[in-house]
C-alpha positions in Angstrom: -84.5 295.7 2.9 -82.9 292.9 5.1 -81.5 289.9 3.6 -83.3 286.6 3.6 -81.1 285.0 6.4 -82.4 288.0 8.6 -85.9 286.8 8.2 -85.5 283.1 9.0 -86.7 281.6 12.5 -86.1 278.2 14.0 -88.7 276.6 16.0 -89.0 272.9 17.2 -86.4 271.8 14.5 -88.3 273.6 11.7 -87.0 276.6 9.5 -89.7 279.2 9.3 -89.6 281.9 6.4 -92.3 284.6 6.3 -95.0 283.4 4.0 -95.7 286.9 2.6 -92.9 286.6 0.3 -94.3 283.6 -1.2 -97.9 284.7 -1.8 -97.4 286.0 -5.5 -96.9 283.3 -8.0 -93.8 285.3 -9.3 -92.2 284.7 -5.8 -91.4 281.1 -6.1 -87.7 281.3 -5.6 -86.3 278.8 -2.9 -83.6 280.4 -0.8 -80.6 278.4 -1.5 -79.6 278.7 2.2 -82.7 276.6 3.2 -82.2 273.7 0.7 -78.6 273.5 -0.5 -77.0 271.2 0.3 -79.2 269.5 2.8 -81.9 268.4 0.2 -79.0 266.5 -1.6 -79.0 264.4 1.7 -82.5 264.2 3.0 -86.1 265.0 1.8 -87.2 268.4 3.1 -91.1 269.0 3.5 -92.4 272.4 2.7 -95.6 273.8 3.7 -97.8 276.8 4.8 -98.5 277.4 8.5 -99.5 281.1 8.5 -97.7 283.3 8.8 -94.7 281.2 7.9 -93.6 278.8 5.0 -92.2 275.8 6.9 -89.1 273.8 5.9 -88.8 270.6 7.9 -86.2 267.6 7.3 -87.5 264.0 6.8 -85.8 260.8 7.7 -86.0 259.9 4.0 -82.7 259.8 2.3 -82.7 261.6 -0.9 -81.3 258.7 -2.9 -84.2 256.6 -1.6 -87.2 259.0 -2.6 -89.4 257.5 -5.4 -89.2 260.0 -8.3 -92.5 258.8 -9.7 -94.8 261.8 -10.1 -92.0 264.3 -9.4 -91.5 267.7 -10.9 -88.1 269.0 -11.5 -87.7 272.7 -10.3 -86.9 275.1 -12.9 -83.5 277.0 -12.6 -83.7 280.7 -13.0 -80.8 282.8 -14.0 -78.4 280.0 -13.1 -78.8 280.5 -9.4 -82.3 280.3 -8.4 -84.6 277.1 -7.9 -88.3 277.9 -8.5 -91.2 276.1 -7.1 -93.9 275.4 -9.8 -96.3 278.1 -10.3 -99.2 275.7 -10.2 -99.3 272.2 -8.5 -102.2 269.9 -9.2 -103.9 272.5 -11.2 -103.9 275.0 -8.3 -101.7 277.9 -7.3 -98.8 276.2 -5.3 -99.0 278.4 -2.3 -102.8 277.8 -1.9 -102.1 274.0 -2.3 -99.3 274.0 0.3 -101.7 276.1 2.7 -104.3 273.3 2.8 -104.3 271.3 6.0 -102.1 268.1 5.5 -100.6 269.2 2.2 -96.8 269.5 1.8 -94.2 269.3 -1.0 -91.5 266.9 -0.5 -88.1 268.4 -1.8 -84.9 266.5 -2.6 -82.2 266.8 -4.9 -79.7 264.5 -6.9 -76.4 266.0 -8.2 -77.4 269.6 -9.3 -81.2 268.8 -9.9 -83.9 269.4 -7.5 -87.4 267.8 -7.4 -90.7 268.2 -5.6 -93.9 265.9 -5.3 -96.9 265.7 -3.2 -96.6 264.5 0.6 -98.3 264.6 3.7 -97.1 266.8 6.5 -96.3 263.7 8.6 -94.1 262.2 6.1 
């Protein structure tokens, strides 16, 4: 099996990661390579554009993002940040796959958060 970094693609300023690795609720681990340390500086949109999960930086500074309605990511085994299994009472992957749905990810210190956002944010 090749490493996560070997599966990443860049296209038009977006980081693309194969969506097949995200379809099961148990496969919610965010690759550290994709979020640390950039999400501590700016918000990162995460959404599905089959066959990819798209990670796209925003112009929003992490410190300026309103945390109202945000969900703190669970830390698993002290090294993985996990997306919630369910988001708005739906499977998170299926929610992100809907047109215009995206999660806005950002961090403060050593904590990461997500909340609903539009893809145009």
